[in-house]
N, C-alpha and C positions, 0 to 999 in steps of 0.2 A: 708436606705441601698438599693442600686440598686441590683436587682437579676440578676445573670449572666445567661448564656445559653450554650447549647451544640451544636456545629456545626459538622455535619458529612460531610467530604469533599471527594468527589470522585477524585482520582488521576489518571494520565495517565497510560495506560497499558504498554506503551512503549515509545511513542514520547512525550517529554515534552510540545510540542506545542499544545497538546490536552487539556492542563489544562485550566479550565474556568477562566474568569476574577474574578469571585467571590472567587474561590479557591486561586488565587494569592493574592487578597486583604486580605483574612482571614489568610494566612500564615504570612503576614506582620503585621497584627493588633492583632491577638489572644494573650491573656495573657498567655495561656498554649497551647502548641502543643503536643498532645499525639499521638505518632507514633508507628506503629508496629515495625519499625526499624529506630532508630534515625539517623543512618548514611545515610540511603536512603532518608529520608525527607530532610536532609541538602544538599544532592547531587541534589535532585529535585529543591530545593530553589535556589541553585547556577545556575542551568541550566536556571531557570526562571528569574534570576537576581533579586531575592527577598531577602531581609534581614529579617530573623526571629528575631523579637525583644522580643518575649515572652519566657517563660521557656519551654524547650523541655524535655519531659519525655517519657519513653518507655511504650508501651501498647501492649504487645504480650500475647498469650494465658495463659502462666503460671504465669504471674504477674497481669493480669487484675483484678482478684478478690481483690487483695491487693490495687490496685490503686483506686478502686471505691470510697471509703469513703473520701480520701483526695481530689479527684477531685470534688465530690459533695460539700464538704465544701468550696472549692475554688469558685465554682459557686454561692453558697449561699452568699458568701462574695462579689459577683459582677463580678467575672472573666468570660471571654469568653473562653471556652475550645474547641479547634479544634481537632477532631479525624481523623487521616488518616491511611490507611493501605498501604502496599507496592505498590499495584496497584489495581485500581478499587474502588468499593464502600465498605466502612467499613461495618461491621456487616454481610455482605453476605459471609459466610464461612471465616470470618476474625474477629479480635477482635472488641469489641464495644457493643455487645448485653447487657452484664451485666450493662454497664454504662447507656444505653438508658432506661433499665427497672428501674434502680435506679432514674433516672431523672423523669420518669413518676410518680413514687411513691412519689417523693419529690415535685412534682408540678413545676419542672424546665422546661423551654422551650427547645425543641429539634428541630433543623432546619437542613435540608439537602441541601447541595450544589451539585446539580445533575451533572452527568458527566459520564465518561467511566465506563463500566461494561462488564466484559468478558462474562457474561451470555447472555445478550441481543445482544452483538456484534456477538458472535458465532451463536446465533439463526438466526440473520438477514442474515448472509452469508452462512448458511448451505444449503439452497435450500430445506429445509424441512418445513412442515406446521407450522406456527407460531401463528395462531389465538388462540390456546390453548396450554399451555406448563406447565411443572413443573420443578423445580430445585431440585436436589438431593444432592448437596454439593459434597464432595469427595467420590469416590468409596471406600468401605472397603479395608483395606490393606491385610488382610488374605484371603487365597483362599476360605475356606469354607464359611466364612461370605460374601465374594463377590459373590459367586454362589447363596447363599440364597437371597441376595439383588437383584441380576439380575433376578432370578426366579420370584420375587415379581413384577417385571416390565413386566412380560409376557403378562398380560392383560391390561396394562396401555395404553389407547388410545391417551393420549396427547403426544406431542413431549417432550422428556426428555433431560435436559441439566445437565451435571455433570463434575467434574474435575477429573483428574487422573495424577499421577506422570509419567513422561516419562519412568522411569525404570520399571514400572508395566504395561505400556500400552499394550504391546503385550499379556501378560498373561490375562489382563482384557478382551481384545477383543476375545481371544480364549475361555474364559469362557462364554462370551456373545453368541458366536456361539453355544456352547453346550446348553445354557439355553434358548436362544431366537430364534435359527435357523439362519443359515448362510445367508438367503435371506433378512433379515431385514435391512432396509436402515439406514445409519448413516453418520456422517461427523466428521472427526478429525480436529480440528482447532489448529494450532501450532503457537506460538509467535505472537498472534494477535496484529496488528497495528505496529509491529516492522519491522526492515529491512528484516528479513528472514521469514516473515509471510507466512504461507502455510495452505491451506484448501484442505483436501483430502476427496472426497465423494465417496461412493460406498456401496456395501453390507458389512455386518459384516465379512463375509468370506474373501472378497477382502481386507478389511482394516486390518484384522488380519495378512494376508500374507504380506502386506506392512510393518506393524509394526515390523515384525520379523527381518527386516534389521537394526533395531535400530533407535530410535527417540530422539531428544534433544529438550529442551525448555519447556515453559509453555503450558500445554495441556488442552483443553476444548473439550468435546465430546458431540455431539448432536445426539440423538437417535430417530428415527422415532417411532411414536405411533404404537400400535398393531392394526392389521386388525381385525375387529370383527369376532369372531369365527362363522362359519356357524352352523346352526341348523341341527345336524346330522340326526334326523328322517326325516326332510324335504328333505335332500339330498338323503337319502335312497329311499324315495317315488319317487323322480325324476328318480332315476336309474330304479326302478321297472316299471315306466311308459314307459321308453325307451325299457326295456326288453319286456314289453307287446306289444310293437310296432314292435318287431322282432330283436332287438339288442342283441348281446352277453353280458353277465354280465360284463366281464372285459372291453369291449369296452364302455359300458354305464357308468361304473365307471370313465373311462378315460375322457369321454366327460363332465361329470358333474364336475369332479375335475378341469378340465381345465378352467371351467367357474367361479370358486370360488377361489380367492387368499388364499393361505395357506392350501388348502385342498389337501391331497395326495391320489392318485388313490388307492394305496394298502390299506391304512387305511379305505377308503370308501368301498372297496371290502370286507374287513373283517367285517365292520359294516353291510353290506348287508347280509353276511352269518349268523351273529349272529341274525339278525332280522328274518331270515327265520327259524332258529332253535327254535325261540320263546323265 
């Protein structure tokens, strides 16, 4: 008996012409095509002028657990199973994870047909540092959970990429202003690779105001990493040195704060007064 395999195929984010030759070949040859949306994969195949000869089954979140055992059995019997999501790389905030884990446990080969990914595409065009980054999936839907989640990113120094619904984008950005500060840089990437692709860069405050006008399409947000917090005792010492040289306390606080991103003069002034009170 020949052991089958699992193929993870990255599909175009918008333009069918972004499909890789390996994906096209796999669509034509796979014994089973497990798709997040069977209609969309057939539409893609038609655009690519590919005839899917294998069996097409659905593989979306609520049915994935039930699909795992039958697909594992098919691969053990020699079938090649191709997993595709609606757009981009399967498993990355899309179905496929349970199946990959099951294949690993069963000793079945798993191969990736690399290609489009909204995460790395958005990161590349954002204009924000990309040497270190993290991916956070979808922002929480509920306001309280979203604020807690955003607050946890307050000290994250890596650039962060996450997805958001266009309906909740404005609310998410306003929450980000409250939790992270309006000056933090970000980019909202809309409809990547599609006809109406748009990348809007700016501070969180600027982006929140822009989103208030209403936004449509698939959204990926890239958030700049946090600026390391200054050592407050060290800043207080710098202020006292300037005061010792003849500067007024408020002026010294303003000068030191201006030299350190994210430090507010008023907060530094209050820290100096607390220090003096002992």
